[in-house]
Structures are given as C-alpha cells and as structure tokens.
Backbone as CSV, one residue per row, in Angstrom:
resi,resn,N_x,N_y,N_z,CA_x,CA_y,CA_z,C_x,C_y,C_z
1,UNK,18.085,-4.751,207.753,17.235,-4.948,208.643,16.502,-4.102,209.374
2,UNK,16.983,-3.270,210.015,16.944,-2.057,210.815,18.383,-0.888,210.561
3,UNK,17.851,0.068,210.191,18.894,0.983,209.594,18.049,2.112,210.396
4,UNK,19.142,2.843,211.457,18.928,4.073,211.654,20.331,4.716,212.059
5,UNK,20.274,5.745,212.794,21.817,6.510,213.132,22.700,5.849,213.504
6,UNK,22.108,4.831,215.228,22.877,4.239,216.591,22.944,3.238,215.544
7,UNK,22.265,2.512,214.525,22.941,0.780,214.750,22.113,0.524,213.268
8,UNK,22.870,-0.657,212.304,22.577,-0.745,211.386,22.317,-2.332,211.759
9,UNK,21.140,-3.360,211.858,21.644,-4.656,211.929,20.764,-5.682,210.752
10,UNK,21.591,-6.375,210.086,21.640,-7.395,209.118,22.005,-8.593,209.562
11,UNK,20.884,-9.369,208.626,20.910,-11.034,208.807,21.425,-11.406,207.729
12,UNK,22.781,-11.928,207.758,23.627,-12.758,207.058,23.565,-14.693,206.533
13,UNK,23.772,-15.071,205.995,24.198,-15.870,205.459,25.435,-16.239,206.055
14,UNK,26.124,-17.158,207.187,27.259,-17.120,207.469,27.957,-18.416,207.529
15,UNK,28.490,-18.950,206.502,29.721,-20.346,205.898,31.065,-20.010,206.380
16,UNK,31.053,-21.161,206.967,32.035,-20.866,208.127,33.441,-21.445,207.338
17,UNK,34.991,-21.797,208.009,35.885,-22.342,207.662,35.567,-23.480,206.848
18,UNK,34.734,-24.419,207.681,34.741,-26.015,207.420,33.316,-26.143,207.322
19,UNK,32.797,-25.032,206.594,31.691,-24.686,205.122,30.083,-25.038,206.156
20,UNK,30.575,-24.733,207.359,28.983,-24.696,208.211,28.337,-23.665,207.704
21,UNK,26.818,-23.445,207.396,26.061,-22.968,206.979,25.043,-22.238,208.342
22,UNK,25.328,-20.830,208.685,24.179,-20.499,209.458,23.581,-19.685,208.891
23,UNK,22.359,-20.238,208.653,21.575,-18.722,207.811,20.941,-17.827,208.525
24,UNK,21.087,-17.425,209.780,20.324,-16.479,210.391,21.364,-16.197,211.432
25,UNK,22.767,-15.607,210.617,23.743,-14.655,211.455,23.117,-13.221,211.711
26,UNK,23.249,-12.710,212.585,23.262,-11.385,212.607,24.239,-10.677,213.240
27,UNK,24.559,-9.431,212.342,25.417,-8.510,212.841,25.171,-7.389,212.807
28,UNK,25.884,-6.375,214.071,25.349,-5.169,214.626,26.415,-4.244,213.712
29,UNK,25.908,-3.404,213.118,26.744,-2.424,212.264,27.078,-0.863,213.534
30,UNK,27.227,-0.799,214.596,27.545,0.312,215.448,28.216,1.272,214.698
31,UNK,28.865,2.330,215.044,28.930,3.387,214.738,30.990,3.215,215.344
32,UNK,32.082,3.503,215.287,32.909,3.618,216.453,33.145,4.601,216.982
33,UNK,33.269,4.724,218.427,33.230,5.273,219.295,34.547,5.798,220.008
34,UNK,34.851,6.776,220.946,35.909,6.726,221.519,35.478,7.002,223.435
35,UNK,36.623,6.583,223.843,36.390,6.407,225.529,37.679,7.466,225.975
36,UNK,37.196,8.391,226.781,38.451,9.607,227.029,38.661,9.578,228.670
37,UNK,39.805,9.017,228.987,40.243,9.266,230.494,40.823,10.325,230.857
38,UNK,39.955,11.463,231.179,40.617,12.695,231.448,40.926,12.872,232.854
39,UNK,42.018,13.529,233.118,42.958,13.783,234.158,43.315,15.185,234.617
40,UNK,42.642,16.107,235.725,43.001,17.211,236.208,44.263,17.124,236.592
41,UNK,45.266,18.577,236.898,46.313,18.444,237.261,46.174,18.208,239.186
42,UNK,45.014,18.073,239.288,45.197,17.447,240.853,45.112,15.967,240.581
43,UNK,45.167,15.262,239.842,45.230,13.741,239.901,44.060,13.127,239.798
44,UNK,43.089,14.168,239.853,41.809,13.712,239.867,41.068,13.449,238.413
45,UNK,39.887,12.122,238.162,39.461,12.091,236.939,38.258,12.487,236.736
46,UNK,37.970,12.761,235.878,36.324,13.445,235.190,35.637,12.002,234.452
47,UNK,34.690,11.753,235.310,34.029,10.748,235.120,32.590,11.320,234.794
48,UNK,31.266,10.290,234.057,30.455,11.274,233.919,29.122,10.076,234.153
49,UNK,28.055,10.960,235.469,26.843,9.817,235.699,26.038,10.232,234.418
50,UNK,25.191,9.276,234.130,23.513,9.581,233.644,22.750,8.166,233.599
51,UNK,21.676,8.480,233.367,20.804,7.800,233.458,20.792,6.455,232.493
52,UNK,20.654,5.453,231.959,20.604,4.980,231.123,19.269,3.932,230.990
53,UNK,18.317,4.184,230.242,17.395,3.868,229.871,17.898,1.394,230.019
54,UNK,18.676,1.686,228.891,18.421,-0.091,228.887,18.366,-0.918,230.212
55,UNK,19.209,-0.327,231.276,19.598,-1.296,232.830,18.702,-0.337,233.737
56,UNK,17.815,0.851,233.001,17.215,1.807,234.353,17.671,2.063,235.489
57,UNK,18.645,2.526,235.295,19.585,3.623,236.232,20.387,4.230,236.208
58,UNK,21.107,4.652,236.663,22.419,6.004,236.146,23.362,4.378,236.631
59,UNK,24.505,5.180,235.424,25.279,4.940,235.372,27.118,5.392,235.304
60,UNK,27.806,5.397,236.347,28.930,5.918,235.983,30.193,5.677,234.850
61,UNK,30.962,6.051,234.331,31.401,6.033,233.375,32.434,6.966,232.751
62,UNK,33.839,6.654,232.368,34.470,7.598,231.249,33.770,8.151,230.271
63,UNK,33.652,9.745,229.800,33.181,10.220,228.843,33.220,9.535,227.442
64,UNK,32.330,9.518,226.884,32.707,8.483,225.598,31.866,8.879,224.740
65,UNK,31.668,8.850,223.301,30.731,9.175,222.699,31.348,8.658,220.973
66,UNK,30.064,8.807,220.096,30.580,8.192,218.926,31.251,9.093,217.723
67,UNK,31.808,8.454,216.744,32.824,9.206,215.984,31.927,9.682,214.653
68,UNK,31.783,10.506,214.366,30.937,10.968,213.503,31.939,10.882,212.410
69,UNK,31.107,10.574,211.113,31.478,10.484,209.139,32.549,11.728,209.066
70,UNK,33.906,11.178,208.840,34.902,11.820,208.288,35.742,12.025,209.851
71,UNK,35.824,12.050,210.602,36.144,12.803,211.872,36.959,11.946,212.410
72,UNK,38.239,12.133,212.863,39.707,11.538,213.429,39.465,11.242,215.022
73,UNK,39.742,10.218,215.112,39.385,9.585,216.355,39.807,10.607,217.719
74,UNK,41.146,10.912,217.154,41.656,12.337,218.317,40.555,13.292,218.468
75,UNK,40.156,13.969,217.581,38.970,15.133,217.335,37.999,14.659,218.321
76,UNK,37.731,13.406,217.739,35.931,12.763,217.813,36.236,12.817,219.656
77,UNK,37.250,12.370,220.142,37.517,12.256,221.587,37.585,13.911,222.675
78,UNK,38.475,15.176,221.601,38.344,15.930,222.315,36.563,16.651,222.493
79,UNK,35.825,16.438,220.973,34.427,17.072,220.978,33.596,16.477,222.069
80,UNK,33.910,15.325,222.275,32.941,14.367,223.704,33.146,14.495,224.640
81,UNK,34.370,14.813,224.743,35.034,15.555,226.321,34.311,16.805,226.283
82,UNK,34.750,17.833,225.848,33.587,19.239,226.259,32.787,18.733,225.796
83,UNK,31.492,18.182,225.233,30.381,18.238,225.339,29.812,17.677,226.377
84,UNK,30.289,16.153,226.722,29.896,15.895,228.095,29.948,16.534,229.266
85,UNK,31.355,17.233,229.145,32.177,17.556,230.926,31.771,18.952,230.136
86,UNK,32.352,19.911,229.650,32.530,20.883,229.779,34.490,21.019,229.934
87,UNK,35.323,20.199,229.838,36.438,20.398,230.353,37.515,20.144,228.539
88,UNK,38.344,20.367,228.491,39.377,20.842,227.497,40.628,19.948,228.453
89,UNK,42.080,20.360,227.600,43.157,20.564,227.577,44.126,21.004,226.672
90,UNK,44.864,21.525,226.547,45.984,22.217,225.670,47.048,21.184,224.918
91,UNK,47.152,19.909,225.863,47.017,18.733,225.752,47.651,17.843,224.729
92,UNK,48.154,17.263,224.046,48.190,16.269,223.193,46.933,14.679,224.082
93,UNK,46.228,14.729,223.115,45.149,13.279,223.374,46.544,12.081,223.371
94,UNK,46.430,11.118,224.369,47.356,9.993,224.310,46.857,8.900,224.085
95,UNK,46.675,8.101,222.534,46.033,7.254,222.319,46.440,5.865,223.348
96,UNK,45.561,5.009,223.532,45.860,3.759,224.558,45.649,2.983,224.137
97,UNK,44.664,2.613,223.212,44.656,1.640,222.193,43.324,1.518,221.590
98,UNK,42.400,0.950,220.979,41.489,0.527,220.638,41.107,-1.297,220.034
99,UNK,39.852,-1.775,220.323,39.113,-2.902,220.636,37.585,-3.176,220.252
100,UNK,37.908,-4.447,219.398,36.332,-4.151,218.738,35.751,-4.644,219.921
101,UNK,34.259,-3.754,220.004,32.914,-4.188,221.341,32.788,-5.308,221.256
102,UNK,32.755,-6.325,220.166,32.308,-7.488,220.344,32.497,-8.207,218.883
103,UNK,33.453,-9.208,218.963,33.724,-9.292,217.467,32.972,-10.432,216.847
104,UNK,32.228,-11.270,217.979,31.105,-12.422,217.488,29.928,-11.688,216.802
105,UNK,29.465,-10.528,216.701,28.578,-10.156,216.283,27.971,-8.092,215.850
106,UNK,29.846,-7.577,216.315,29.471,-6.309,216.123,30.926,-5.946,214.673
107,UNK,30.983,-4.844,214.410,31.942,-4.641,213.679,32.782,-3.583,214.017
108,UNK,32.029,-2.684,214.901,32.832,-1.471,215.318,34.169,-1.516,216.371
109,UNK,34.886,-0.289,216.764,35.942,-0.748,217.603,35.217,1.120,218.706
110,UNK,36.086,0.499,219.662,36.031,1.494,220.591,37.660,2.221,221.069
111,UNK,38.117,3.345,220.872,39.387,4.004,220.359,39.554,4.845,222.344
112,UNK,40.457,4.442,222.585,40.500,4.779,224.386,41.665,5.662,224.178
113,UNK,41.404,7.481,224.963,42.682,7.840,225.008,42.481,8.297,226.496
114,UNK,43.872,9.191,226.616,44.151,9.803,228.113,44.449,11.292,227.554
115,UNK,43.454,12.136,228.374,43.494,13.533,228.073,44.553,13.814,229.643
116,UNK,45.248,14.335,229.542,46.008,15.326,230.844,45.447,16.438,231.047
117,UNK,46.122,16.736,232.199,45.592,18.485,232.598,44.777,19.349,231.876
118,UNK,43.343,18.092,232.433,42.045,18.840,231.737,41.421,20.236,232.326
119,UNK,40.907,21.132,232.263,40.321,21.734,233.481,38.626,21.959,232.364
120,UNK,38.088,22.977,233.143,36.377,23.013,233.517,36.669,24.657,232.146
121,UNK,36.517,24.075,231.039,36.096,25.714,230.636,34.406,26.134,229.826
122,UNK,33.800,25.144,230.136,32.347,25.293,229.410,31.201,24.808,230.433
123,UNK,30.025,24.219,230.289,29.032,23.952,230.713,28.814,23.217,229.917
124,UNK,28.672,21.702,230.225,28.661,20.431,229.496,27.393,20.925,228.541
125,UNK,27.177,20.484,227.353,26.086,20.726,226.471,25.497,19.219,227.091
126,UNK,23.729,19.404,226.827,22.380,18.553,227.338,21.868,18.106,225.791
127,UNK,22.054,16.869,225.095,21.377,16.437,224.095,20.201,16.418,224.487
128,UNK,18.848,16.010,223.879,17.428,15.991,224.372,17.197,14.701,224.775
129,UNK,16.902,14.714,226.124,16.529,13.772,226.981,17.601,12.924,227.848
130,UNK,19.407,13.921,227.880,19.897,13.640,228.718,20.100,14.260,229.968
131,UNK,20.258,13.422,230.906,20.213,14.387,232.331,22.173,13.489,232.434
132,UNK,23.064,14.322,232.565,24.254,13.649,232.733,24.774,14.920,234.116
133,UNK,26.178,14.404,234.733,26.482,15.074,235.668,27.892,14.662,235.678
134,UNK,28.685,15.328,235.582,30.423,15.066,235.347,30.572,15.103,236.731
135,UNK,31.621,13.840,237.131,31.940,14.370,238.928,33.336,13.781,238.703
136,UNK,34.167,14.538,239.722,35.783,14.190,239.562,35.880,13.022,241.348
137,UNK,36.547,11.998,240.398,37.252,11.176,241.772,38.590,10.950,241.258
138,UNK,39.314,10.604,243.015,40.476,9.641,242.094,40.799,8.514,242.245
139,UNK,41.764,8.219,242.324,41.813,6.695,241.707,42.147,5.999,242.930
140,UNK,41.732,6.281,244.049,41.375,5.509,245.015,40.133,5.346,245.042
141,UNK,39.178,6.489,245.081,37.602,6.201,244.455,37.224,5.266,243.526
142,UNK,38.339,5.766,242.542,37.750,4.657,241.719,37.808,3.518,241.562
143,UNK,39.242,2.741,242.202,38.943,1.741,242.489,37.758,0.838,243.252
144,UNK,37.895,1.711,244.736,36.349,1.626,245.269,34.999,1.088,244.407
145,UNK,34.879,2.275,243.601,33.800,2.345,242.324,33.731,0.890,241.715
146,UNK,34.735,0.569,241.049,35.481,-0.675,240.350,34.378,-1.951,240.987
147,UNK,35.341,-2.206,242.453,34.804,-3.398,243.292,33.498,-3.027,243.513
148,UNK,33.220,-2.009,243.970,31.891,-1.962,244.283,30.460,-2.170,243.195
149,UNK,30.739,-1.834,241.739,29.646,-2.165,240.843,29.636,-0.432,240.381
150,UNK,29.859,0.323,241.133,29.647,1.966,240.931,29.803,2.203,239.467
151,UNK,31.036,1.297,239.256,31.662,1.842,237.811,31.802,0.353,236.936
152,UNK,30.313,0.161,236.151,30.781,-1.127,236.066,30.024,-1.416,234.378
153,UNK,30.661,-0.553,233.907,30.761,-0.685,232.359,32.117,-1.125,231.703
154,UNK,32.349,-2.302,231.005,33.126,-3.036,230.923,34.075,-1.507,230.219
155,UNK,34.036,-1.482,229.278,34.573,0.381,228.577,35.144,0.652,229.155
156,UNK,34.513,1.327,230.185,35.330,1.889,230.779,36.270,1.799,232.026
157,UNK,36.033,0.495,232.621,36.771,-0.474,233.392,38.299,-0.581,232.815
158,UNK,38.184,-0.692,231.281,39.271,-1.093,230.801,39.663,0.478,230.400
159,UNK,39.208,1.664,229.937,40.016,2.718,229.933,40.923,2.819,230.689
160,UNK,40.104,3.243,231.900,40.752,3.478,233.885,41.891,2.477,233.297
161,UNK,41.765,1.348,233.481,42.370,0.484,233.769,44.198,0.954,232.921
162,UNK,43.626,1.007,231.690,45.042,1.541,230.367,45.454,2.709,230.913
163,UNK,44.728,3.898,231.581,45.323,5.089,231.820,46.078,4.791,233.370
164,UNK,45.827,3.843,233.758,46.475,4.067,235.404,47.422,3.299,234.755
165,UNK,47.875,2.208,234.272,49.036,1.350,233.646,50.035,2.518,233.444
166,UNK,49.150,3.121,232.422,50.352,4.444,231.409,50.673,5.007,232.110
167,UNK,50.189,6.219,233.309,50.821,6.915,234.199,51.607,6.272,234.904
168,UNK,51.489,5.403,235.532,52.328,4.563,236.661,53.102,4.562,235.734
169,UNK,53.934,4.150,235.164,55.047,3.797,234.179,55.569,5.124,233.809
170,UNK,54.809,5.986,233.838,55.237,7.259,232.911,55.834,7.898,234.490
171,UNK,55.531,7.924,235.618,55.653,8.363,236.515,56.710,7.562,237.522
172,UNK,56.847,6.550,237.103,57.255,5.783,237.970,56.903,5.166,239.433
173,UNK,55.638,4.544,239.274,55.490,4.338,240.896,53.700,4.768,241.080
174,UNK,53.145,5.053,242.038,51.915,5.372,242.516,51.604,6.214,242.075
175,UNK,49.774,6.484,241.648,49.500,7.319,240.807,48.308,8.240,242.176
176,UNK,48.287,7.219,243.043,47.050,8.194,243.958,47.674,9.086,244.550
C-alpha cells in the first residue's frame, strides 16, 4: 500500500485466535532503530535537539537512528552517535535492551545502548533538512527536563532511565 525507505504500510486481513476477522488491519513495517545514551567522562549526557515536523516543534532526545540493511545494531549505534553529535568512544557499547515500538501495529524494535567516556572528535553531519544541535546535560538537568516535558519522547525517557539504573548499580549509588 505504502512503500518508502522509511515505512511500509500494509493492509492485512487479521484472523484472531478466536476466529474473529478484522478485514482492514493496518501494519507499519518500520526499520529497526537504535537509541544511544552517551555519557562524557564528566558524567554529562549528550542529547540532540532537533525540529520535528510531525509535532511542529523542537524535541530533545538521545541520539538515535535506523539500522541499515545488514548492519549490526551496535555498529548502527556507533555510526548514529558520530553522525548526529560528532562524539565517539573507545569503550565497548553496553546493550541495555530491545523493545517493540508498538506491538499493536508495528513490526520494528528499538535497541538501546549506553556509550561511556564519549568525546567529541568531529562535527555532526547534517542531512538535508536537518537542523540539529548537540547538547550536554547533567543527570539532574535530565530529571528536570523529563518532569517539565522538555524531554518527552518515550524511547528517550526509557533509554535514559535504563542507563541511569545501570550506572547507579555499577557504581553503587547516585550518579548525579
């Protein structure tokens, strides 16, 4: 029905286990994507602020992007971090989990990674139409940004919470 590099939308006839028939069941086939929580040696988190057309405003989120065909998720995470922020790390990326984006009508997953000891090594790449800005925030500032709605994308909030919990457990206390 719709087939683009960003989404495939198909119309199925869905037959449930109870043999109920839903004639027009729409399924979105998005590519898988990655989220990266990138933490500097100073314990600041690198976020990306970017205008988002569907909501008509800037959104602050963790660096993220789609996994290319044949690409490993961890490689996609390193590539997206570098492309969107100019930051890299020599450390291994830490896998924090993968989740379906919406099992009711979408087939894709988001893979969440933590990158520690990140340092800026280049300028971010700008794709056509993109106006992005990398920002640094402390964990305390992130908490306030989530509470105020400045950080309001569910997968960014989840990624930040997973990373915060991982880091707290690793160092046995507060990370602020």
